[in-house]
C-alpha positions as CSV (number, residue, x, y, z in Angstrom):
1,M,86.3,80.4,112.9
2,A,89.2,80.5,110.5
3,D,92.7,80.1,112.5
4,K,95.0,79.6,109.5
5,Y,95.7,81.9,107.1
6,Y,97.6,82.4,104.0
7,Y,98.6,84.3,101.1
8,F,100.2,85.2,97.8
9,D,102.6,87.8,97.1
10,T,101.1,88.8,94.0
11,Q,98.7,91.4,92.9
12,G,96.9,91.9,89.0
13,N,96.0,89.1,86.8
14,D,98.2,86.5,88.0
15,D,95.9,83.5,86.9
16,E,98.8,81.0,88.1
17,A,98.4,82.2,91.5
18,Y,94.7,81.0,91.1
19,E,95.6,77.7,90.4
20,R,98.4,77.4,92.8
21,A,95.7,78.7,95.1
22,L,93.5,75.8,94.3
23,N,96.1,73.1,94.5
24,F,96.7,74.0,97.6
25,A,93.8,74.2,99.1
26,S,93.1,70.9,97.4
27,N,96.5,69.8,99.7
28,L,94.6,71.0,102.7
29,V,91.6,69.0,102.4
30,K,93.2,66.0,101.5
31,E,95.1,66.6,104.7
32,S,92.1,66.7,106.8
33,K,89.3,64.9,107.5
34,E,87.0,67.7,108.8
35,L,87.4,69.9,105.3
36,N,85.6,68.9,102.3
37,K,84.3,71.9,100.9
38,I,86.5,74.8,98.5
39,I,85.0,78.4,98.5
40,F,86.5,80.6,95.9
41,L,85.0,84.0,97.4
42,V,84.3,87.1,94.9
43,A,83.3,90.6,95.0
44,S,80.6,90.1,93.1
45,K,79.2,87.6,90.2
46,N,80.8,89.5,87.3
47,T,84.4,89.6,89.0
48,T,84.9,85.7,87.9
49,G,87.8,86.4,85.3
50,W,90.3,84.2,86.9
51,L,88.4,81.8,87.7
52,E,87.0,81.5,83.4
53,R,90.3,81.4,82.2
54,L,91.1,78.4,84.9
55,F,87.8,76.3,84.4
56,G,85.9,77.6,81.3
57,S,83.1,80.4,81.3
58,Q,80.1,76.9,81.2
59,T,82.1,75.4,84.6
60,V,82.3,78.4,85.8
61,K,78.4,79.1,86.1
62,K,78.1,75.8,87.1
63,M,79.9,76.6,90.3
64,F,77.9,78.6,91.2
65,S,75.6,75.7,92.4
66,G,78.7,73.9,93.2
67,A,80.7,71.6,91.2
68,S,83.7,68.8,91.8
69,F,87.1,68.3,91.0
70,L,89.2,65.7,91.4
71,G,86.9,65.0,94.5
72,T,87.0,67.8,96.3
73,N,83.4,70.1,96.0
74,L,83.9,73.6,95.0
75,K,81.6,76.0,94.9
76,I,82.1,79.9,93.9
77,E,80.1,82.6,96.8
78,T,80.4,86.4,96.4
79,V,81.1,88.2,99.7
80,R,76.8,88.8,99.6
81,T,75.9,85.4,99.2
82,Y,78.2,84.0,101.5
83,K,76.6,83.5,105.2
84,G,77.8,82.3,108.8
85,S,76.5,78.7,110.2
86,Y,77.1,77.1,113.1
87,N,78.4,73.8,111.6
88,N,81.9,72.9,112.5
89,P,85.0,74.2,110.4
90,S,84.8,72.6,107.0
91,D,85.5,75.4,104.3
92,V,88.7,76.3,103.0
93,I,88.5,80.1,101.9
94,I,90.5,81.3,98.6
95,C,89.5,85.7,98.5
96,C,89.7,86.4,95.0
97,G,90.9,90.2,94.6
98,L,89.2,90.8,97.7
99,N,90.4,94.0,99.8
100,S,90.8,94.0,104.0
101,D,87.4,94.6,104.8
102,E,85.7,92.0,102.9
103,I,88.2,89.6,104.3
104,F,87.1,90.8,107.7
105,K,83.8,90.4,107.0
106,V,83.9,86.6,106.4
107,Q,86.9,85.7,109.3
108,D,84.7,85.2,111.9
109,Y,82.4,82.5,110.4
110,R,82.2,79.1,112.4
111,Q,82.8,77.1,109.2
112,I,85.6,78.5,107.8
113,D,89.1,76.4,108.7
114,A,91.3,78.5,106.2
115,I,91.3,81.8,104.7
116,I,93.8,82.6,101.4
117,A,93.8,85.3,99.9
118,I,95.2,86.3,96.0
119,P,95.0,90.2,96.3
120,W,94.6,92.4,93.5
121,I,95.9,95.7,95.0
122,K,98.6,94.5,97.0
123,E,98.0,97.2,99.8
124,N,94.0,97.0,99.7
125,T,94.9,93.3,101.3
126,E,98.1,94.0,104.0
127,S,95.7,95.4,106.8
128,W,94.2,92.0,106.7
129,I,97.4,90.0,105.9
130,N,99.5,91.9,109.0
131,T,96.6,91.8,111.4
132,T,96.7,88.1,110.9
133,N,99.6,87.5,110.5
134,A,99.1,85.5,107.8
135,K,102.2,83.4,106.3
136,K,103.1,83.7,102.6
137,I,102.7,80.8,100.2
138,N,105.9,79.9,97.4
139,K,105.4,79.6,94.2
140,D,105.9,75.4,94.9
141,L,103.4,75.7,97.3
142,S,105.6,75.5,100.6
143,I,105.2,77.8,103.3
144,D,107.5,80.7,104.5
145,E,107.5,80.2,107.9
146,A,109.5,83.4,108.7
147,E,107.8,86.2,110.6
148,N,105.7,88.3,108.8
149,V,108.5,91.3,108.9
150,A,105.3,93.8,107.9
151,A,103.1,92.3,110.9
152,Y,102.0,94.8,113.2
153,P,103.9,94.3,116.7
154,E,102.3,94.1,120.4
155,P,101.5,97.6,121.8
156,S,102.8,98.8,124.9
157,A,102.8,96.7,128.3
158,I,100.4,99.2,130.0
159,V,98.1,99.1,126.7
160,K,97.9,95.4,127.5
161,N,97.4,95.2,130.7
162,A,94.4,97.5,129.9
163,F,92.8,95.0,127.6
164,K,94.0,91.9,129.2
165,E,91.7,93.4,132.4
166,L,88.6,94.2,129.6
167,T,88.8,90.7,128.3
168,A,88.4,89.3,131.4
169,V,85.4,91.3,132.9
170,I,83.3,91.5,129.6
171,N,81.4,88.8,127.6
172,T,83.7,87.8,124.6
173,S,80.8,85.9,122.8
174,T,79.1,89.5,122.5
175,G,82.2,92.1,123.0
176,I,81.1,95.4,124.1
177,N,77.9,95.1,122.9
178,H,76.6,94.8,126.4
179,P,75.2,98.7,127.5
180,S,77.8,97.9,131.2
181,D,80.8,96.3,128.2
182,N,80.5,99.1,126.1
183,S,80.3,101.9,128.9
184,R,84.1,100.0,130.4
185,A,85.6,100.0,127.2
186,K,84.9,103.5,126.4
187,T,86.3,104.5,129.6
188,Y,89.4,102.6,129.0
189,V,90.2,103.9,125.7
190,K,89.4,107.2,126.5
191,A,92.3,106.4,129.4
192,L,94.7,105.5,127.3
193,H,93.7,107.6,124.4
194,K,94.5,110.7,127.3
195,Y,98.2,108.8,128.4
196,E,99.1,107.1,126.2
197,P,101.8,108.8,123.8
198,E,100.4,106.9,121.1
199,L,97.3,104.6,120.5
200,N,97.4,102.4,117.6
201,S,93.9,100.7,116.1
202,D,95.7,98.7,113.9
203,I,98.6,97.2,116.2
204,I,95.9,96.8,119.1
205,C,93.0,95.2,116.6
206,S,96.0,92.6,115.8
207,Y,96.7,92.3,119.5
208,L,93.4,91.6,120.3
209,I,92.7,88.9,117.8
210,N,95.9,87.2,117.8
211,K,97.1,87.4,121.7
212,L,93.6,87.5,123.2
213,G,91.3,86.0,121.1
214,W,88.7,88.3,120.5
215,K,86.3,87.8,116.7
216,V,87.4,90.7,114.3
217,R,83.9,91.8,114.3
218,H,84.5,93.0,117.8
219,A,88.2,94.0,118.1
220,D,86.7,96.7,115.1
221,D,84.1,97.5,117.7
222,I,87.2,99.1,119.4
223,R,89.5,100.5,116.4
224,K,86.4,102.3,115.6
225,L,86.3,103.9,119.9
226,I,89.9,104.4,118.9
227,D,90.2,105.5,115.0
228,T,87.1,108.6,116.4
229,L,89.3,109.9,119.4
230,N,92.4,110.1,116.7
231,S,90.6,112.1,114.5
232,G,89.6,114.3,117.1
233,K,86.0,113.5,117.5
234,F,84.3,111.9,120.9
235,F,81.9,109.5,121.3
236,K,79.2,109.5,124.2
237,G,79.2,107.3,126.9
238,G,82.4,105.8,129.1
239,E,83.6,107.7,132.6
240,K,84.6,111.2,132.1
241,T,86.7,111.3,135.6
242,G,89.2,109.3,137.4
243,L,90.5,107.8,134.2
244,Q,94.2,108.4,135.5
245,L,93.5,106.1,138.5
246,H,93.1,103.4,135.9
247,Y,96.3,104.4,133.8
248,K,97.5,104.0,137.4
249,R,96.4,101.2,137.9
250,W,97.4,99.5,134.6
251,K,101.2,101.2,134.9
252,N,101.4,99.4,138.1
253,S,99.9,95.8,137.4
Protein backbone atom coordinates (compact mmCIF):
# COMPACT_ATOMS: atom_id res chain seq x y z
CA MET A 1 0.00 0.00 0.00
CA ALA A 2 1.36 3.39 -0.98
CA ASP A 3 2.71 5.63 1.76
CA LYS A 4 4.35 8.30 -0.40
CA TYR A 5 2.05 10.81 -2.10
CA TYR A 6 3.06 13.60 -4.48
CA TYR A 7 1.39 15.94 -6.94
CA PHE A 8 2.14 18.65 -9.45
CA ASP A 9 0.39 21.99 -9.01
CA THR A 10 -0.90 22.15 -12.55
CA GLN A 11 -3.88 21.35 -14.74
CA GLY A 12 -4.80 20.95 -18.39
CA ASN A 13 -2.28 20.17 -21.15
CA ASP A 14 0.98 20.50 -19.28
CA ASP A 15 3.32 18.21 -21.24
CA GLU A 16 6.30 19.37 -19.19
CA ALA A 17 4.66 18.01 -16.03
CA TYR A 18 4.59 14.51 -17.52
CA GLU A 19 8.26 14.63 -18.39
CA ARG A 20 9.12 15.90 -14.93
CA ALA A 21 6.92 13.23 -13.35
CA LEU A 22 8.81 10.53 -15.25
CA ASN A 23 12.16 11.95 -14.14
CA PHE A 24 10.97 12.19 -10.53
CA ALA A 25 9.64 8.61 -10.62
CA SER A 26 12.89 7.38 -12.19
CA ASN A 27 14.84 8.97 -9.33
CA LEU A 28 12.63 7.18 -6.79
CA VAL A 29 13.37 3.87 -8.50
CA LYS A 30 17.12 4.54 -8.63
CA GLU A 31 17.21 5.44 -4.94
CA SER A 32 15.41 2.25 -3.88
CA LYS A 33 16.41 -1.41 -4.07
CA GLU A 34 12.78 -2.56 -3.98
CA LEU A 35 11.21 -0.46 -6.73
CA ASN A 36 11.45 -1.71 -10.30
CA LYS A 37 8.48 -0.42 -12.29
CA ILE A 38 6.77 2.85 -13.21
CA ILE A 39 3.10 2.71 -14.12
CA PHE A 40 1.39 5.45 -16.12
CA LEU A 41 -2.20 5.08 -14.92
CA VAL A 42 -4.76 6.50 -17.35
CA ALA A 43 -8.55 6.68 -17.36
CA SER A 44 -8.85 4.69 -20.60
CA LYS A 45 -6.81 3.57 -23.61
CA ASN A 46 -8.01 6.67 -25.46
CA THR A 47 -6.57 9.14 -22.93
CA THR A 48 -2.87 8.91 -23.75
CA GLY A 49 -2.34 12.15 -25.66
CA TRP A 50 0.21 13.50 -23.18
CA LEU A 51 2.26 10.33 -23.40
CA GLU A 52 2.11 10.23 -27.20
CA ARG A 53 3.56 13.74 -27.33
CA LEU A 54 6.29 12.65 -24.92
CA PHE A 55 7.20 9.26 -26.39
CA GLY A 56 5.51 9.02 -29.79
CA SER A 57 2.41 7.00 -30.67
CA GLN A 58 4.26 3.81 -31.63
CA THR A 59 6.16 3.70 -28.34
CA VAL A 60 2.95 4.32 -26.41
CA LYS A 61 1.34 1.32 -28.08
CA LYS A 62 4.26 -0.83 -26.95
CA MET A 63 4.05 0.55 -23.41
CA PHE A 64 0.68 -1.12 -22.87
CA SER A 65 2.67 -4.36 -22.92
CA GLY A 66 5.70 -2.89 -21.14
CA ALA A 67 8.83 -1.05 -22.26
CA SER A 68 12.19 0.07 -20.88
CA PHE A 69 13.41 3.61 -20.25
CA LEU A 70 16.96 4.20 -18.98
CA GLY A 71 16.95 0.76 -17.39
CA THR A 72 13.52 1.22 -15.76
CA ASN A 73 10.43 -0.77 -16.64
CA LEU A 74 7.54 1.38 -17.89
CA LYS A 75 3.98 0.28 -18.45
CA ILE A 76 0.65 1.95 -19.21
CA GLU A 77 -2.38 0.67 -17.33
CA THR A 78 -5.96 1.89 -17.22
CA VAL A 79 -7.92 2.26 -14.00
CA ARG A 80 -9.91 -0.77 -15.14
CA THR A 81 -6.98 -3.05 -16.05
CA TYR A 82 -4.62 -2.24 -13.17
CA LYS A 83 -5.25 -4.75 -10.40
CA GLY A 84 -3.96 -5.21 -6.89
CA SER A 85 -1.62 -8.03 -5.91
CA TYR A 86 0.10 -9.42 -2.83
CA ASN A 87 3.56 -8.43 -4.04
CA ASN A 88 5.79 -6.28 -1.90
CA PRO A 89 5.82 -2.58 -2.87
CA SER A 90 7.47 -2.28 -6.27
CA ASP A 91 5.41 0.13 -8.39
CA VAL A 92 5.53 3.91 -8.67
CA ILE A 93 2.22 5.16 -10.09
CA ILE A 94 1.95 8.31 -12.19
CA CYS A 95 -1.76 9.21 -12.29
CA CYS A 96 -2.43 10.92 -15.61
CA GLY A 97 -5.31 13.37 -15.27
CA LEU A 98 -7.28 11.13 -12.90
CA ASN A 99 -9.83 12.42 -10.39
CA SER A 100 -9.73 11.70 -6.66
CA ASP A 101 -12.11 8.73 -6.80
CA GLU A 102 -10.00 7.05 -9.47
CA ILE A 103 -6.81 7.51 -7.45
CA PHE A 104 -8.46 6.34 -4.23
CA LYS A 105 -9.52 3.19 -6.06
CA VAL A 106 -5.92 1.98 -6.44
CA GLN A 107 -4.33 3.55 -3.38
CA ASP A 108 -4.78 0.47 -1.18
CA TYR A 109 -3.05 -1.90 -3.60
CA ARG A 110 -0.22 -3.58 -1.77
CA GLN A 111 2.29 -3.43 -4.62
CA ILE A 112 2.23 0.38 -4.82
CA ASP A 113 5.01 2.30 -3.10
CA ALA A 114 4.38 5.86 -4.31
CA ILE A 115 1.68 7.80 -6.16
CA ILE A 116 2.35 10.90 -8.25
CA ALA A 117 -0.74 12.81 -9.40
CA ILE A 118 -0.87 15.14 -12.39
CA PRO A 119 -4.29 16.84 -12.26
CA TRP A 120 -6.34 17.57 -15.35
CA ILE A 121 -8.78 19.77 -13.40
CA LYS A 122 -7.38 20.83 -10.02
CA GLU A 123 -10.68 20.70 -8.16
CA ASN A 124 -11.20 17.08 -9.19
CA THR A 125 -7.98 16.02 -7.49
CA GLU A 126 -8.11 18.22 -4.40
CA SER A 127 -9.93 15.67 -2.23
CA TRP A 128 -7.14 13.12 -2.74
CA ILE A 129 -4.38 15.72 -2.28
CA ASN A 130 -5.90 17.04 0.94
CA THR A 131 -6.86 13.65 2.37
CA THR A 132 -3.37 12.20 1.91
CA ASN A 133 -1.59 15.51 2.58
CA ALA A 134 0.36 14.90 -0.63
CA LYS A 135 3.60 16.80 -1.14
CA LYS A 136 4.03 19.19 -4.04
CA ILE A 137 6.79 18.51 -6.56
CA ASN A 138 8.47 21.73 -7.58
CA LYS A 139 9.77 22.48 -11.09
CA ASP A 140 13.31 21.52 -10.07
CA LEU A 141 11.94 18.15 -8.79
CA SER A 142 12.51 19.14 -5.17
CA ILE A 143 9.75 18.42 -2.66
CA ASP A 144 7.81 21.18 -0.98
CA GLU A 145 8.07 19.98 2.62
CA ALA A 146 5.80 22.75 3.91
CA GLU A 147 2.55 21.44 5.30
CA ASN A 148 -0.23 21.47 2.75
CA VAL A 149 -2.25 24.53 3.74
CA ALA A 150 -5.34 22.95 2.22
CA ALA A 151 -4.91 19.71 4.18
CA TYR A 152 -7.89 18.75 6.28
CA PRO A 153 -7.64 19.61 9.99
CA GLU A 154 -8.07 16.94 12.62
CA PRO A 155 -11.58 16.32 13.96
CA SER A 156 -12.61 17.26 17.49
CA ALA A 157 -11.20 15.38 20.48
CA ILE A 158 -14.53 13.63 20.99
CA VAL A 159 -14.65 12.40 17.38
CA LYS A 160 -11.04 11.23 17.65
CA ASN A 161 -11.80 9.30 20.84
CA ALA A 162 -14.79 7.65 19.17
CA PHE A 163 -12.85 6.43 16.16
CA LYS A 164 -9.82 5.41 18.21
CA GLU A 165 -12.17 3.24 20.22
CA LEU A 166 -13.81 1.86 17.07
CA THR A 167 -10.40 1.11 15.55
CA ALA A 168 -9.37 -0.80 18.67
CA VAL A 169 -12.39 -3.12 18.69
CA ILE A 170 -13.01 -3.96 15.03
CA ASN A 171 -11.05 -6.08 12.58
CA THR A 172 -9.25 -3.32 10.68
CA SER A 173 -8.18 -5.70 7.91
CA THR A 174 -11.82 -6.04 6.86
CA GLY A 175 -13.04 -2.61 7.98
CA ILE A 176 -16.71 -2.67 8.97
CA ASN A 177 -17.72 -5.63 6.81
CA HIS A 178 -18.41 -8.02 9.70
CA PRO A 179 -22.02 -7.61 10.94
CA SER A 180 -21.00 -6.79 14.52
CA ASP A 181 -18.36 -4.28 13.38
CA ASN A 182 -20.83 -2.75 10.95
CA SER A 183 -23.45 -2.36 13.68
CA ARG A 184 -20.95 -0.77 16.06
CA ALA A 185 -19.73 1.66 13.40
CA LYS A 186 -23.29 2.71 12.58
CA THR A 187 -24.01 3.24 16.28
CA TYR A 188 -20.94 5.43 16.69
CA VAL A 189 -21.73 7.50 13.60
CA LYS A 190 -25.34 7.95 14.77
CA ALA A 191 -24.18 9.14 18.19
CA LEU A 192 -21.66 11.58 16.77
CA HIS A 193 -24.11 12.92 14.22
CA LYS A 194 -26.72 13.51 16.91
CA TYR A 195 -24.51 15.26 19.46
CA GLU A 196 -21.57 16.79 17.58
CA PRO A 197 -22.09 20.33 16.18
CA GLU A 198 -20.68 19.19 12.82
CA LEU A 199 -19.57 15.87 11.35
CA ASN A 200 -17.40 16.38 8.28
CA SER A 201 -16.82 13.17 6.31
CA ASP A 202 -13.72 14.49 4.51
CA ILE A 203 -12.02 15.44 7.78
CA ILE A 204 -12.88 12.11 9.40
CA CYS A 205 -11.75 10.07 6.37
CA SER A 206 -8.43 11.91 6.35
CA TYR A 207 -7.99 11.19 10.07
CA LEU A 208 -8.85 7.50 9.67
CA ILE A 209 -6.40 7.03 6.81
CA ASN A 210 -3.48 9.17 7.98
CA LYS A 211 -3.63 8.83 11.76
CA LEU A 212 -5.36 5.52 12.42
CA GLY A 213 -4.04 3.56 9.45
CA TRP A 214 -7.35 2.65 7.83
CA LYS A 215 -7.39 1.52 4.22
CA VAL A 216 -9.03 4.00 1.88
CA ARG A 217 -11.91 1.71 0.92
CA HIS A 218 -12.75 1.02 4.58
CA ALA A 219 -12.60 4.72 5.49
CA ASP A 220 -14.92 5.37 2.56
CA ASP A 221 -17.52 3.08 4.16
CA ILE A 222 -17.54 5.46 7.14
CA ARG A 223 -17.75 8.43 4.77
CA LYS A 224 -20.89 6.98 3.18
CA LEU A 225 -22.58 6.56 6.56
CA ILE A 226 -21.80 10.15 7.55
CA ASP A 227 -22.87 11.56 4.19
CA THR A 228 -26.15 9.64 4.41
CA LEU A 229 -27.05 11.26 7.73
CA ASN A 230 -25.77 14.68 6.68
CA SER A 231 -28.07 14.56 3.66
CA GLY A 232 -31.09 14.00 5.88
CA LYS A 233 -31.45 10.33 5.02
CA PHE A 234 -31.14 7.27 7.26
CA PHE A 235 -29.57 3.82 7.18
CA LYS A 236 -30.61 0.54 8.77
CA GLY A 237 -28.60 -0.96 11.58
CA GLY A 238 -26.86 0.23 14.72
CA GLU A 239 -28.34 0.99 18.12
CA LYS A 240 -31.29 3.34 18.37
CA THR A 241 -31.07 4.10 22.09
CA GLY A 242 -28.27 4.86 24.52
CA LEU A 243 -26.41 7.02 22.02
CA GLN A 244 -25.80 9.73 24.60
CA LEU A 245 -23.98 7.24 26.84
CA HIS A 246 -21.46 6.61 24.10
CA TYR A 247 -20.99 10.32 23.51
CA LYS A 248 -20.47 11.02 27.22
CA ARG A 249 -17.84 8.24 27.37
CA TRP A 250 -15.88 9.78 24.51
CA LYS A 251 -16.25 13.23 26.01
CA ASN A 252 -14.85 12.12 29.37
CA SER A 253 -12.07 9.87 28.06
